[in-house]
C-alpha positions in Angstrom: -12.0 4.1 -0.3 -8.3 3.6 -1.1 -5.7 2.2 1.3 -1.9 2.2 1.3 -0.1 -0.1 3.7 3.6 0.2 4.2 6.5 -0.3 6.6 10.0 -1.4 6.8 11.0 -4.9 5.5 10.8 -7.7 8.0 8.2 -5.8 10.0 5.2 -8.1 9.4 3.6 -5.9 6.7 2.8 -9.0 4.6 1.2 -10.9 7.4 -0.7 -7.8 8.5 -2.0 -7.2 4.9 -3.2 -10.8 4.6 -5.2 -10.5 7.9 -6.7 -7.2 6.8 -7.6 -8.8 3.5 -9.9 -11.3 5.4 -12.6 -8.6 5.4 -15.2 -9.3 2.7 -15.5 -5.7 1.7 -11.9 -4.9 0.9 -9.2 -6.3 -1.4 -5.6 -5.9 -0.2 -2.9 -6.7 -2.6 0.9 -6.7 -2.3 3.2 -5.0 -4.8 0.9 -5.6 -7.8 1.2 -2.1 -9.2 3.6 -0.6 -6.6 2.3 2.7 -7.9 4.0 4.9 -5.4 7.3 3.4 -6.2 7.3 2.9 -9.9 4.7 5.4 -11.3 4.0 8.4 -9.1 5.7 11.6 -10.3 7.8 9.7 -12.9 5.8 10.4 -16.0 5.4 14.2 -15.8 3.5 16.0 -17.1 1.0 13.2 -16.5 -1.8 15.0 -18.2 -0.1 14.5 -21.6 -1.6 11.6 -23.4 1.8 10.1 -24.5 3.0 10.2 -20.9 0.1 8.5 -19.2 -0.1 6.0 -22.0 3.5 5.1 -21.4 2.8 4.7 -17.7 0.0 2.3 -18.5 2.0 0.3 -21.0 5.0 0.0 -18.7 2.7 -1.1 -15.8 0.9 -3.6 -17.9 4.2 -5.2 -19.0 5.6 -5.3 -15.4 2.3 -6.7 -13.9 2.0 -9.3 -16.6 5.6 -10.5 -16.2 5.7 -10.5 -12.4 2.1 -11.4 -11.5 0.6 -12.9 -14.6 -2.3 -10.4 -14.4 -3.7 -8.6 -17.4 -4.3 -4.8 -17.0 -6.9 -3.6 -19.4 -5.2 -0.5 -20.6 -7.6 0.0 -23.6 -10.5 0.3 -21.1 -8.6 2.7 -18.9 -7.5 4.8 -21.9 -11.1 5.0 -23.1 -12.0 6.4 -19.7 -9.1 8.8 -19.7 -10.1 10.1 -23.1 -13.3 11.3 -21.6 -11.7 13.1 -18.7 -10.8 16.8 -18.8 -7.6 16.2 -17.0 -5.8 12.9 -16.4 -4.0 12.7 -13.0 -2.0 10.2 -11.0 -4.9 9.8 -8.7 -7.2 8.8 -11.6 -4.7 6.3 -13.1 -3.9 4.6 -9.8 -7.6 4.2 -9.0 -8.5 2.9 -12.4 -5.6 0.4 -12.4 -6.5 -1.0 -9.0 -10.2 -1.1 -9.8 -9.6 -2.9 -13.1 -7.4 -5.5 -11.5 -9.2 -6.2 -8.3 -12.6 -4.6 -7.8 -16.0 -6.1 -8.7 -19.7 -5.7 -7.7 -19.1 -7.2 -4.3 -15.9 -5.4 -3.4 -15.6 -1.6 -3.7 -12.5 -0.9 -1.5 -8.9 -1.5 -2.6 -5.7 -1.5 -0.6 -2.1 -2.0 -1.7 0.9 -2.9 0.4 4.3 -1.6 -0.7 7.3 -1.7 1.5 9.5 1.4 2.3 7.2 4.1 1.0 6.1 5.7 4.2 7.6 8.9 3.0 5.1 8.8 0.2 2.1 8.7 2.5 1.6 12.5 2.3 1.5 12.2 -1.5 -0.9 9.3 -1.4 -3.3 11.2 0.9 -3.1 14.3 -1.3 -4.2 12.2 -4.2 -6.9 10.5 -2.1 -8.1 13.0 0.5 -10.7 10.4 1.7 -8.1 7.6 1.6 -6.4 5.9 4.4 -2.8 4.8 5.1 -1.4 2.3 7.6 2.3 2.0 8.6 3.4 -1.1 10.4 6.2 -0.7 12.9 8.2 -3.4 14.8 10.9 -3.5 17.4 14.1 -2.6 15.5 16.0 -5.4 17.2 13.6 -8.0 15.8 13.8 -6.3 12.3 17.6 -6.4 12.4 17.8 -10.0 13.5 15.3 -11.1 10.9 16.9 -9.1 8.1 20.4 -10.3 9.0 19.2 -13.9 8.5 17.5 -13.1 5.2 19.7 -10.6 3.3 22.4 -11.4 0.8 24.2 -8.2 1.4 27.6 -8.5 3.1 28.1 -7.4 6.6 27.6 -4.7 7.9 25.0 -3.6 5.3 22.2 -5.2 7.3 22.6 -2.6 10.0 20.8 -0.2 7.7 17.6 -1.8 8.9 17.8 0.0 12.2 17.9 3.4 10.5 15.0 2.5 8.3 13.0 1.5 11.4 13.9 4.8 13.1 12.7 6.9 10.2 9.5 4.8 9.9 8.8 5.4 13.6 9.6 9.1 13.5 7.3 9.6 10.5 4.5 7.5 12.2 4.5 10.0 15.1 4.5 12.9 12.7 1.7 11.6 10.5 -0.5 10.5 13.4 -0.6 14.2 14.5 -0.9 15.6 11.0 -3.4 13.1 9.5 -5.4 12.1 12.5 -8.4 10.7 10.6 -6.5 9.2 7.6 -3.4 7.6 9.2 -2.8 4.8 11.6 0.4 3.1 12.8 0.2 -0.4 14.2 2.8 -2.3 16.1 3.4 -5.8 14.6 3.9 -7.1 18.2 0.2 -6.2 18.8 -1.0 -8.0 15.7 1.0 -11.1 16.6 0.0 -11.2 20.3 -3.6 -10.1 20.0 -4.7 -10.2 16.3 -8.5 -9.9 16.9 -8.3 -6.8 19.0 -5.8 -5.2 16.6 -7.9 -6.0 13.6 -10.9 -4.5 15.2 -9.0 -1.3 15.7 -7.9 -1.4 12.0 -11.4 -2.0 10.7 -12.8 0.8 12.9 -10.2 3.1 11.4 -11.3 2.0 7.9 -15.0 2.4 8.9 -15.6 -1.3 8.4 -17.5 -3.7 10.6 -15.8 -6.6 12.3 -18.8 -8.9 12.1 -17.0 -11.7 10.1 -14.3 -14.3 10.6 -11.4 -12.1 11.5 -8.8 -14.9 11.4 -9.7 -17.0 8.4 -6.5 -18.9 7.7 
């Protein structure tokens, strides 16, 4: 199973991802590959060896500099050489699997902000995958972003429009991708984390028989 978590900045996406990551069967990372932002549809045609090799080399450099993690692109290229057709789906899955999965953990998730409009592309890549969008009261997002941003006034007001679009798409996706998409209110995670996490794990077909709130 593959999972994409997203939402507007200052919406509690990081805290939510950390809580979801408490489950022993899933690894949830934040921004490590940011595949939907930096890679998807930017190395076309991706089936060409030179293009997917460049994607892997660029990703390896970025991941090493920012996160000090080593992406084994030789191993991934060896697998790609045996495939009839290399796709973005294959590359994303191989990259995340190489970086985070092991014999005990078979499910990966990645949180990347501001990519809710990429959710349809993610679910096209991974028809059995899942996506979660975190929403929060726009007033709270605006107040938090105003305190944290370096942008001059009134640029911070853009947060409200991002929230609005995120909420609109959440309603649309919840109808279009009933089994593969879930939107969660950050207020629910903050006020009743156990109940909300149980809802998330049920959506992911995971049990909740473990320490849900391991600090």
